[in-house]
A tleap script that builds the chain and sets N, CA, C and O, in Angstrom:
source leaprc.protein.ff14SB
mol = sequence {
  NMET ASP ARG ASP SER LEU SER PHE PHE GLY
  ALA SER LEU LYS SER GLU ASP CYS SER GLU
  ALA ALA ARG LEU TYR SER ASP LEU PHE SER
  GLY GLU VAL LEU VAL ALA SER LEU GLY HIE
  ALA GLU LEU LEU PHE SER GLU ASN GLN ARG
  VAL ILE PHE SER LYS GLU THR GLU GLU CYS
  PRO VAL THR PRO GLY THR LEU VAL TRP LYS
  ILE ARG LYS GLU LYS VAL PRO ALA PHE GLU
  THR ARG LEU LEU SER PHE GLY PHE GLN LYS
  GLU SER GLU THR ASP LYS TYR SER SER TYR
  LEU ASP PRO TRP LYS ASN ARG ILE TRP LEU
  HIE CTRP
}
set mol.1.N position { 109.357 -11.506 18.978 }
set mol.1.CA position { 108.894 -12.154 20.197 }
set mol.1.C position { 109.324 -13.621 20.162 }
set mol.1.O position { 109.246 -14.268 19.117 }
set mol.2.N position { 109.762 -14.127 21.265 }
set mol.2.CA position { 110.191 -15.519 21.418 }
set mol.2.C position { 108.980 -16.443 21.304 }
set mol.2.O position { 107.966 -16.216 21.964 }
set mol.3.N position { 109.076 -17.490 20.467 }
set mol.3.CA position { 107.952 -18.427 20.280 }
set mol.3.C position { 107.523 -19.096 21.576 }
set mol.3.O position { 106.345 -19.413 21.744 }
set mol.4.N position { 108.452 -19.314 22.490 }
set mol.4.CA position { 108.112 -19.974 23.754 }
set mol.4.C position { 107.328 -19.053 24.690 }
set mol.4.O position { 106.712 -19.526 25.645 }
set mol.5.N position { 107.346 -17.746 24.425 }
set mol.5.CA position { 106.655 -16.829 25.327 }
set mol.5.C position { 105.207 -16.593 24.916 }
set mol.5.O position { 104.467 -15.915 25.630 }
set mol.6.N position { 104.787 -17.148 23.765 }
set mol.6.CA position { 103.439 -16.942 23.288 }
set mol.6.C position { 102.891 -18.245 22.734 }
set mol.6.O position { 103.553 -18.916 21.943 }
set mol.7.N position { 101.677 -18.604 23.150 }
set mol.7.CA position { 101.061 -19.820 22.624 }
set mol.7.C position { 99.553 -19.627 22.546 }
set mol.7.O position { 98.972 -18.861 23.314 }
set mol.8.N position { 98.921 -20.340 21.598 }
set mol.8.CA position { 97.474 -20.273 21.442 }
set mol.8.C position { 96.801 -20.819 22.692 }
set mol.8.O position { 97.194 -21.873 23.191 }
set mol.9.N position { 95.791 -20.120 23.208 }
set mol.9.CA position { 95.071 -20.590 24.382 }
set mol.9.C position { 93.679 -21.067 24.025 }
set mol.9.O position { 93.280 -22.146 24.464 }
set mol.10.N position { 92.915 -20.298 23.238 }
set mol.10.CA position { 91.575 -20.744 22.902 }
set mol.10.C position { 90.801 -19.739 22.087 }
set mol.10.O position { 91.227 -18.595 21.926 }
set mol.11.N position { 89.655 -20.168 21.569 }
set mol.11.CA position { 88.712 -19.309 20.856 }
set mol.11.C position { 87.642 -18.879 21.852 }
set mol.11.O position { 87.274 -19.642 22.745 }
set mol.12.N position { 87.149 -17.666 21.696 }
set mol.12.CA position { 86.203 -17.124 22.662 }
set mol.12.C position { 84.848 -16.856 22.012 }
set mol.12.O position { 84.770 -16.315 20.908 }
set mol.13.N position { 83.787 -17.240 22.711 }
set mol.13.CA position { 82.425 -17.028 22.253 }
set mol.13.C position { 81.622 -16.306 23.335 }
set mol.13.O position { 81.942 -16.383 24.521 }
set mol.14.N position { 80.587 -15.613 22.909 }
set mol.14.CA position { 79.711 -14.885 23.824 }
set mol.14.C position { 78.580 -15.788 24.300 }
set mol.14.O position { 78.117 -16.655 23.558 }
set mol.15.N position { 78.138 -15.584 25.536 }
set mol.15.CA position { 76.990 -16.313 26.063 }
set mol.15.C position { 76.343 -15.501 27.173 }
set mol.15.O position { 76.996 -14.666 27.799 }
set mol.16.N position { 75.083 -15.741 27.412 }
set mol.16.CA position { 74.401 -15.144 28.561 }
set mol.16.C position { 74.452 -16.094 29.757 }
set mol.16.O position { 74.471 -15.644 30.902 }
set mol.17.N position { 74.475 -17.388 29.504 }
set mol.17.CA position { 74.610 -18.413 30.543 }
set mol.17.C position { 75.718 -19.357 30.074 }
set mol.17.O position { 75.476 -20.276 29.292 }
set mol.18.N position { 76.920 -19.120 30.557 }
set mol.18.CA position { 78.091 -19.841 30.055 }
set mol.18.C position { 78.058 -21.328 30.383 }
set mol.18.O position { 78.564 -22.132 29.599 }
set mol.19.N position { 77.485 -21.715 31.507 }
set mol.19.CA position { 77.395 -23.142 31.818 }
set mol.19.C position { 76.447 -23.842 30.840 }
set mol.19.O position { 76.702 -24.980 30.444 }
set mol.20.N position { 75.363 -23.179 30.449 }
set mol.20.CA position { 74.439 -23.740 29.457 }
set mol.20.C position { 75.144 -23.873 28.101 }
set mol.20.O position { 75.013 -24.897 27.431 }
set mol.21.N position { 75.883 -22.849 27.703 }
set mol.21.CA position { 76.616 -22.895 26.431 }
set mol.21.C position { 77.667 -24.006 26.448 }
set mol.21.O position { 77.841 -24.707 25.451 }
set mol.22.N position { 78.360 -24.169 27.559 }
set mol.22.CA position { 79.373 -25.227 27.667 }
set mol.22.C position { 78.740 -26.605 27.513 }
set mol.22.O position { 79.289 -27.463 26.823 }
set mol.23.N position { 77.586 -26.828 28.151 }
set mol.23.CA position { 76.892 -28.113 28.011 }
set mol.23.C position { 76.458 -28.346 26.561 }
set mol.23.O position { 76.621 -29.444 26.028 }
set mol.24.N position { 75.907 -27.314 25.932 }
set mol.24.CA position { 75.450 -27.416 24.550 }
set mol.24.C position { 76.605 -27.809 23.626 }
set mol.24.O position { 76.477 -28.758 22.852 }
set mol.25.N position { 77.712 -27.104 23.696 }
set mol.25.CA position { 78.848 -27.387 22.824 }
set mol.25.C position { 79.537 -28.698 23.190 }
set mol.25.O position { 80.067 -29.382 22.315 }
set mol.26.N position { 79.536 -29.050 24.456 }
set mol.26.CA position { 80.086 -30.340 24.868 }
set mol.26.C position { 79.265 -31.474 24.278 }
set mol.26.O position { 79.821 -32.452 23.778 }
set mol.27.N position { 77.938 -31.346 24.335 }
set mol.27.CA position { 77.051 -32.363 23.757 }
set mol.27.C position { 77.235 -32.471 22.245 }
set mol.27.O position { 77.273 -33.575 21.701 }
set mol.28.N position { 77.348 -31.333 21.567 }
set mol.28.CA position { 77.474 -31.338 20.107 }
set mol.28.C position { 78.836 -31.820 19.617 }
set mol.28.O position { 78.912 -32.580 18.651 }
set mol.29.N position { 79.912 -31.388 20.274 }
set mol.29.CA position { 81.256 -31.608 19.745 }
set mol.29.C position { 82.165 -32.428 20.668 }
set mol.29.O position { 83.369 -32.511 20.421 }
set mol.30.N position { 81.622 -33.024 21.707 }
set mol.30.CA position { 82.365 -33.924 22.607 }
set mol.30.C position { 83.568 -33.273 23.268 }
set mol.30.O position { 84.661 -33.839 23.293 }
set mol.31.N position { 83.357 -32.086 23.800 }
set mol.31.CA position { 84.418 -31.415 24.548 }
set mol.31.C position { 84.323 -31.734 26.026 }
set mol.31.O position { 83.274 -32.146 26.521 }
set mol.32.N position { 85.425 -31.541 26.721 }
set mol.32.CA position { 85.470 -31.745 28.175 }
set mol.32.C position { 85.263 -30.402 28.868 }
set mol.32.O position { 86.039 -29.469 28.657 }
set mol.33.N position { 84.228 -30.297 29.690 }
set mol.33.CA position { 83.962 -29.057 30.420 }
set mol.33.C position { 84.977 -28.956 31.557 }
set mol.33.O position { 85.002 -29.791 32.462 }
set mol.34.N position { 85.820 -27.911 31.492 }
set mol.34.CA position { 86.830 -27.699 32.533 }
set mol.34.C position { 86.309 -26.794 33.642 }
set mol.34.O position { 86.561 -27.036 34.823 }
set mol.35.N position { 85.583 -25.752 33.254 }
set mol.35.CA position { 85.039 -24.761 34.177 }
set mol.35.C position { 83.673 -24.373 33.652 }
set mol.35.O position { 83.502 -24.205 32.444 }
set mol.36.N position { 82.692 -24.226 34.538 }
set mol.36.CA position { 81.363 -23.811 34.081 }
set mol.36.C position { 80.650 -23.026 35.172 }
set mol.36.O position { 80.362 -23.547 36.250 }
set mol.37.N position { 80.373 -21.772 34.872 }
set mol.37.CA position { 79.563 -20.933 35.744 }
set mol.37.C position { 78.730 -20.023 34.863 }
set mol.37.O position { 78.884 -20.037 33.641 }
set mol.38.N position { 77.863 -19.243 35.450 }
set mol.38.CA position { 77.013 -18.341 34.687 }
set mol.38.C position { 77.847 -17.386 33.832 }
set mol.38.O position { 77.491 -17.124 32.683 }
set mol.39.N position { 78.944 -16.866 34.370 }
set mol.39.CA position { 79.723 -15.837 33.686 }
set mol.39.C position { 80.931 -16.309 32.913 }
set mol.39.O position { 81.480 -15.545 32.119 }
set mol.40.N position { 81.372 -17.556 33.118 }
set mol.40.CA position { 82.596 -18.035 32.447 }
set mol.40.C position { 82.575 -19.560 32.371 }
set mol.40.O position { 82.221 -20.241 33.333 }
set mol.41.N position { 82.963 -20.081 31.201 }
set mol.41.CA position { 83.085 -21.534 31.041 }
set mol.41.C position { 84.198 -21.820 30.044 }
set mol.41.O position { 84.477 -21.018 29.153 }
set mol.42.N position { 84.834 -22.990 30.213 }
set mol.42.CA position { 85.885 -23.411 29.294 }
set mol.42.C position { 85.684 -24.877 28.933 }
set mol.42.O position { 85.411 -25.721 29.786 }
set mol.43.N position { 85.830 -25.151 27.631 }
set mol.43.CA position { 85.741 -26.508 27.090 }
set mol.43.C position { 87.069 -26.857 26.446 }
set mol.43.O position { 87.680 -26.019 25.782 }
set mol.44.N position { 87.513 -28.072 26.637 }
set mol.44.CA position { 88.754 -28.530 26.032 }
set mol.44.C position { 88.416 -29.642 25.050 }
set mol.44.O position { 87.743 -30.611 25.400 }
set mol.45.N position { 88.895 -29.491 23.805 }
set mol.45.CA position { 88.644 -30.487 22.763 }
set mol.45.C position { 89.873 -31.331 22.488 }
set mol.45.O position { 89.746 -32.461 22.019 }
set mol.46.N position { 91.031 -30.826 22.760 }
set mol.46.CA position { 92.283 -31.572 22.730 }
set mol.46.C position { 93.274 -30.735 23.520 }
set mol.46.O position { 92.903 -29.718 24.105 }
set mol.47.N position { 94.502 -31.147 23.541 }
set mol.47.CA position { 95.512 -30.481 24.372 }
set mol.47.C position { 95.559 -28.968 24.173 }
set mol.47.O position { 95.784 -28.229 25.132 }
set mol.48.N position { 95.351 -28.498 22.949 }
set mol.48.CA position { 95.455 -27.053 22.717 }
set mol.48.C position { 94.259 -26.481 21.960 }
set mol.48.O position { 94.385 -25.438 21.318 }
set mol.49.N position { 93.126 -27.126 22.021 }
set mol.49.CA position { 91.918 -26.620 21.373 }
set mol.49.C position { 90.863 -26.352 22.433 }
set mol.49.O position { 90.123 -27.245 22.845 }
set mol.50.N position { 90.814 -25.116 22.857 }
set mol.50.CA position { 89.939 -24.706 23.952 }
set mol.50.C position { 88.942 -23.669 23.438 }
set mol.50.O position { 89.300 -22.791 22.653 }
set mol.51.N position { 87.691 -23.775 23.884 }
set mol.51.CA position { 86.677 -22.767 23.606 }
set mol.51.C position { 86.261 -22.172 24.946 }
set mol.51.O position { 85.950 -22.892 25.894 }
set mol.52.N position { 86.261 -20.854 25.002 }
set mol.52.CA position { 85.936 -20.121 26.222 }
set mol.52.C position { 84.623 -19.375 25.988 }
set mol.52.O position { 84.469 -18.694 24.974 }
set mol.53.N position { 83.686 -19.499 26.912 }
set mol.53.CA position { 82.435 -18.760 26.859 }
set mol.53.C position { 82.472 -17.687 27.933 }
set mol.53.O position { 82.839 -17.956 29.077 }
set mol.54.N position { 82.089 -16.468 27.563 }
set mol.54.CA position { 82.089 -15.361 28.511 }
set mol.54.C position { 80.785 -14.590 28.424 }
set mol.54.O position { 80.248 -14.365 27.340 }
set mol.55.N position { 80.291 -14.193 29.574 }
set mol.55.CA position { 79.125 -13.325 29.636 }
set mol.55.C position { 79.641 -11.894 29.632 }
set mol.55.O position { 80.586 -11.563 30.349 }
set mol.56.N position { 79.019 -11.055 28.825 }
set mol.56.CA position { 79.482 -9.676 28.709 }
set mol.56.C position { 79.227 -8.904 29.995 }
set mol.56.O position { 78.121 -8.909 30.535 }
set mol.57.N position { 80.274 -8.241 30.472 }
set mol.57.CA position { 80.182 -7.340 31.614 }
set mol.57.C position { 80.975 -6.081 31.268 }
set mol.57.O position { 81.620 -6.017 30.221 }
set mol.58.N position { 80.926 -5.103 32.130 }
set mol.58.CA position { 81.694 -3.878 31.889 }
set mol.58.C position { 83.193 -4.172 31.809 }
set mol.58.O position { 83.904 -3.580 30.996 }
set mol.59.N position { 83.671 -5.089 32.657 }
set mol.59.CA position { 85.094 -5.453 32.668 }
set mol.59.C position { 85.464 -6.395 31.535 }
set mol.59.O position { 86.641 -6.507 31.191 }
set mol.60.N position { 84.482 -7.075 30.948 }
set mol.60.CA position { 84.739 -8.096 29.927 }
set mol.60.C position { 83.827 -7.877 28.719 }
set mol.60.O position { 82.797 -8.539 28.596 }
set mol.61.N position { 84.200 -6.948 27.821 }
set mol.61.CA position { 83.374 -6.758 26.628 }
set mol.61.C position { 83.548 -7.940 25.678 }
set mol.61.O position { 84.665 -8.261 25.273 }
set mol.62.N position { 82.452 -8.576 25.331 }
set mol.62.CA position { 82.499 -9.784 24.510 }
set mol.62.C position { 81.588 -9.591 23.304 }
set mol.62.O position { 80.478 -9.074 23.427 }
set mol.63.N position { 82.067 -10.011 22.142 }
set mol.63.CA position { 81.228 -10.016 20.950 }
set mol.63.C position { 81.080 -11.459 20.498 }
set mol.63.O position { 81.922 -12.296 20.820 }
set mol.64.N position { 80.021 -11.761 19.756 }
set mol.64.CA position { 79.891 -13.129 19.249 }
set mol.64.C position { 81.109 -13.521 18.415 }
set mol.64.O position { 81.736 -12.669 17.785 }
set mol.65.N position { 81.439 -14.808 18.414 }
set mol.65.CA position { 82.605 -15.321 17.703 }
set mol.65.C position { 82.222 -16.372 16.671 }
set mol.65.O position { 81.044 -16.618 16.412 }
set mol.66.N position { 83.240 -16.980 16.097 }
set mol.66.CA position { 83.049 -17.963 15.038 }
set mol.66.C position { 83.944 -19.173 15.271 }
set mol.66.O position { 85.117 -19.033 15.619 }
set mol.67.N position { 83.380 -20.357 15.076 }
set mol.67.CA position { 84.147 -21.601 15.093 }
set mol.67.C position { 83.941 -22.309 13.770 }
set mol.67.O position { 82.846 -22.272 13.210 }
set mol.68.N position { 84.980 -22.952 13.266 }
set mol.68.CA position { 84.901 -23.705 12.014 }
set mol.68.C position { 85.181 -25.168 12.325 }
set mol.68.O position { 86.178 -25.491 12.970 }
set mol.69.N position { 84.302 -26.047 11.867 }
set mol.69.CA position { 84.435 -27.486 12.082 }
set mol.69.C position { 84.473 -28.176 10.725 }
set mol.69.O position { 83.663 -27.864 9.851 }
set mol.70.N position { 85.386 -29.096 10.539 }
set mol.70.CA position { 85.466 -29.886 9.308 }
set mol.70.C position { 84.574 -31.116 9.481 }
set mol.70.O position { 84.552 -31.736 10.545 }
set mol.71.N position { 83.830 -31.462 8.409 }
set mol.71.CA position { 82.885 -32.567 8.473 }
set mol.71.C position { 82.795 -33.220 7.094 }
set mol.71.O position { 82.959 -32.551 6.073 }
set mol.72.N position { 82.539 -34.513 7.068 }
set mol.72.CA position { 82.308 -35.189 5.784 }
set mol.72.C position { 80.948 -34.752 5.251 }
set mol.72.O position { 79.973 -34.686 5.999 }
set mol.73.N position { 80.888 -34.456 3.962 }
set mol.73.CA position { 79.676 -33.896 3.371 }
set mol.73.C position { 78.441 -34.763 3.616 }
set mol.73.O position { 77.354 -34.240 3.860 }
set mol.74.N position { 78.603 -36.080 3.552 }
set mol.74.CA position { 77.441 -36.954 3.746 }
set mol.74.C position { 76.915 -36.923 5.185 }
set mol.74.O position { 75.795 -37.370 5.434 }
set mol.75.N position { 77.694 -36.409 6.128 }
set mol.75.CA position { 77.267 -36.307 7.529 }
set mol.75.C position { 76.538 -34.994 7.826 }
set mol.75.O position { 75.942 -34.842 8.892 }
set mol.76.N position { 76.585 -34.049 6.885 }
set mol.76.CA position { 76.016 -32.723 7.125 }
set mol.76.C position { 74.514 -32.758 7.417 }
set mol.76.O position { 74.096 -32.139 8.395 }
set mol.77.N position { 73.672 -33.448 6.627 }
set mol.77.CA position { 72.222 -33.398 6.911 }
set mol.77.C position { 71.865 -33.847 8.331 }
set mol.77.O position { 71.052 -33.201 8.991 }
set mol.78.N position { 72.448 -34.922 8.798 }
set mol.78.CA position { 72.137 -35.398 10.157 }
set mol.78.C position { 72.639 -34.426 11.213 }
set mol.78.O position { 71.958 -34.179 12.209 }
set mol.79.N position { 73.840 -33.870 10.995 }
set mol.79.CA position { 74.371 -32.933 11.984 }
set mol.79.C position { 73.598 -31.618 11.952 }
set mol.79.O position { 73.396 -30.993 12.993 }
set mol.80.N position { 73.168 -31.196 10.769 }
set mol.80.CA position { 72.354 -29.986 10.672 }
set mol.80.C position { 71.052 -30.168 11.449 }
set mol.80.O position { 70.633 -29.258 12.165 }
set mol.81.N position { 70.420 -31.306 11.322 }
set mol.81.CA position { 69.205 -31.584 12.085 }
set mol.81.C position { 69.474 -31.455 13.580 }
set mol.81.O position { 68.662 -30.906 14.324 }
set mol.82.N position { 70.619 -31.965 14.003 }
set mol.82.CA position { 70.987 -31.882 15.419 }
set mol.82.C position { 71.198 -30.428 15.845 }
set mol.82.O position { 70.712 -30.011 16.897 }
set mol.83.N position { 71.928 -29.650 15.024 }
set mol.83.CA position { 72.142 -28.233 15.346 }
set mol.83.C position { 70.813 -27.497 15.482 }
set mol.83.O position { 70.614 -26.746 16.438 }
set mol.84.N position { 69.908 -27.708 14.535 }
set mol.84.CA position { 68.606 -27.036 14.570 }
set mol.84.C position { 67.812 -27.438 15.811 }
set mol.84.O position { 67.099 -26.615 16.385 }
set mol.85.N position { 67.931 -28.691 16.224 }
set mol.85.CA position { 67.209 -29.145 17.425 }
set mol.85.C position { 67.773 -28.528 18.702 }
set mol.85.O position { 67.083 -28.481 19.720 }
set mol.86.N position { 69.031 -28.052 18.660 }
set mol.86.CA position { 69.655 -27.396 19.802 }
set mol.86.C position { 69.459 -25.883 19.769 }
set mol.86.O position { 70.035 -25.174 20.594 }
set mol.87.N position { 68.650 -25.371 18.824 }
set mol.87.CA position { 68.347 -23.947 18.784 }
set mol.87.C position { 69.196 -23.118 17.837 }
set mol.87.O position { 69.091 -21.892 17.836 }
set mol.88.N position { 70.037 -23.760 17.027 }
set mol.88.CA position { 70.807 -23.023 16.036 }
set mol.88.C position { 69.886 -22.637 14.880 }
set mol.88.O position { 68.876 -23.298 14.642 }
set mol.89.N position { 70.235 -21.565 14.160 }
set mol.89.CA position { 69.513 -21.146 12.965 }
set mol.89.C position { 70.463 -21.254 11.778 }
set mol.89.O position { 71.610 -20.812 11.853 }
set mol.90.N position { 69.986 -21.840 10.686 }
set mol.90.CA position { 70.817 -21.922 9.488 }
set mol.90.C position { 70.933 -20.530 8.890 }
set mol.90.O position { 69.946 -19.811 8.741 }
set mol.91.N position { 72.177 -20.167 8.549 }
set mol.91.CA position { 72.423 -18.841 8.009 }
set mol.91.C position { 72.677 -18.876 6.496 }
set mol.91.O position { 72.086 -18.094 5.752 }
set mol.92.N position { 73.548 -19.775 6.041 }
set mol.92.CA position { 73.871 -19.830 4.613 }
set mol.92.C position { 74.460 -21.185 4.254 }
set mol.92.O position { 74.840 -21.970 5.122 }
set mol.93.N position { 74.525 -21.441 2.933 }
set mol.93.CA position { 75.119 -22.694 2.457 }
set mol.93.C position { 75.682 -22.474 1.060 }
set mol.93.O position { 75.084 -21.776 0.241 }
set mol.94.N position { 76.840 -23.077 0.796 }
set mol.94.CA position { 77.428 -23.099 -0.540 }
set mol.94.C position { 77.776 -24.550 -0.849 }
set mol.94.O position { 77.371 -25.457 -0.121 }
set mol.95.N position { 78.521 -24.770 -1.920 }
set mol.95.CA position { 78.911 -26.139 -2.250 }
set mol.95.C position { 80.033 -26.667 -1.372 }
set mol.95.O position { 80.368 -27.848 -1.468 }
set mol.96.N position { 80.638 -25.826 -0.506 }
set mol.96.CA position { 81.753 -26.261 0.349 }
set mol.96.C position { 81.541 -26.054 1.845 }
set mol.96.O position { 82.311 -26.574 2.653 }
set mol.97.N position { 80.519 -25.310 2.223 }
set mol.97.CA position { 80.297 -25.052 3.646 }
set mol.97.C position { 78.860 -24.629 3.901 }
set mol.97.O position { 78.119 -24.283 2.982 }
set mol.98.N position { 78.487 -24.667 5.181 }
set mol.98.CA position { 77.230 -24.076 5.632 }
set mol.98.C position { 77.491 -23.379 6.960 }
set mol.98.O position { 78.408 -23.761 7.687 }
set mol.99.N position { 76.704 -22.370 7.282 }
set mol.99.CA position { 76.898 -21.647 8.531 }
set mol.99.C position { 75.596 -21.588 9.320 }
set mol.99.O position { 74.499 -21.589 8.760 }
set mol.100.N position { 75.756 -21.536 10.636 }
set mol.100.CA position { 74.632 -21.566 11.576 }
set mol.100.C position { 74.928 -20.597 12.712 }
set mol.100.O position { 76.087 -20.401 13.078 }
set mol.101.N position { 73.891 -19.994 13.267 }
set mol.101.CA position { 74.033 -19.105 14.412 }
set mol.101.C position { 73.442 -19.774 15.642 }
set mol.101.O position { 72.333 -20.305 15.600 }
set mol.102.N position { 74.197 -19.743 16.746 }
set mol.102.CA position { 73.677 -20.305 17.994 }
set mol.102.C position { 72.769 -19.274 18.672 }
set mol.102.O position { 72.609 -18.173 18.146 }
set mol.103.N position { 72.170 -19.599 19.827 }
set mol.103.CA position { 71.238 -18.670 20.467 }
set mol.103.C position { 71.859 -17.319 20.860 }
set mol.103.O position { 71.127 -16.355 21.087 }
set mol.104.N position { 73.205 -17.234 20.944 }
set mol.104.CA position { 73.892 -16.006 21.335 }
set mol.104.C position { 74.515 -15.298 20.137 }
set mol.104.O position { 75.267 -14.337 20.301 }
set mol.105.N position { 74.199 -15.780 18.917 }
set mol.105.CA position { 74.663 -15.219 17.642 }
set mol.105.C position { 76.124 -15.536 17.329 }
set mol.105.O position { 76.724 -14.892 16.470 }
set mol.106.N position { 76.707 -16.532 18.025 }
set mol.106.CA position { 78.003 -17.055 17.618 }
set mol.106.C position { 77.785 -17.866 16.346 }
set mol.106.O position { 76.740 -18.493 16.175 }
set mol.107.N position { 78.756 -17.855 15.470 }
set mol.107.CA position { 78.623 -18.545 14.184 }
set mol.107.C position { 79.427 -19.842 14.182 }
set mol.107.O position { 80.564 -19.893 14.650 }
set mol.108.N position { 78.803 -20.886 13.641 }
set mol.108.CA position { 79.456 -22.175 13.406 }
set mol.108.C position { 79.517 -22.375 11.898 }
set mol.108.O position { 78.491 -22.301 11.222 }
set mol.109.N position { 80.706 -22.626 11.367 }
set mol.109.CA position { 80.870 -23.007 9.971 }
set mol.109.C position { 81.115 -24.490 9.928 }
set mol.109.O position { 81.965 -24.999 10.658 }
set mol.110.N position { 80.388 -25.198 9.085 }
set mol.110.CA position { 80.684 -26.594 8.788 }
set mol.110.C position { 81.317 -26.604 7.398 }
set mol.110.O position { 80.707 -26.173 6.419 }
set mol.111.N position { 82.536 -27.096 7.330 }
set mol.111.CA position { 83.297 -27.107 6.076 }
set mol.111.C position { 83.556 -28.540 5.661 }
set mol.111.O position { 83.985 -29.353 6.480 }
set mol.112.N position { 83.299 -28.867 4.383 }
set mol.112.CA position { 83.549 -30.217 3.892 }
set mol.112.C position { 84.431 -30.172 2.686 }
set mol.112.O position { 84.758 -31.216 2.122 }
savepdb mol mol.pdb
quit
């Protein structure tokens, strides 16, 4: 396949209210909300880093997804407090990462 005919578009996450999910992730990670409705939302973090939220329908089967964010280790406690205040649940932690589930069971990995 020709490299010019295929390019990364975005990561997809599940949501029941995509506009709410877009606001939540925009607040947490400083993304630009491009589109936001109950059934579909898109956030842009840079020219080619897009997160898409979709509400599951018969035409659009969606499963929870995963995003990985790099963070300085000393910033983790404050950011974890913020995640928990936004309704995330801590799932696990090791010496190099921690994981959290959002209200729709999408997973966030913080890697340091």
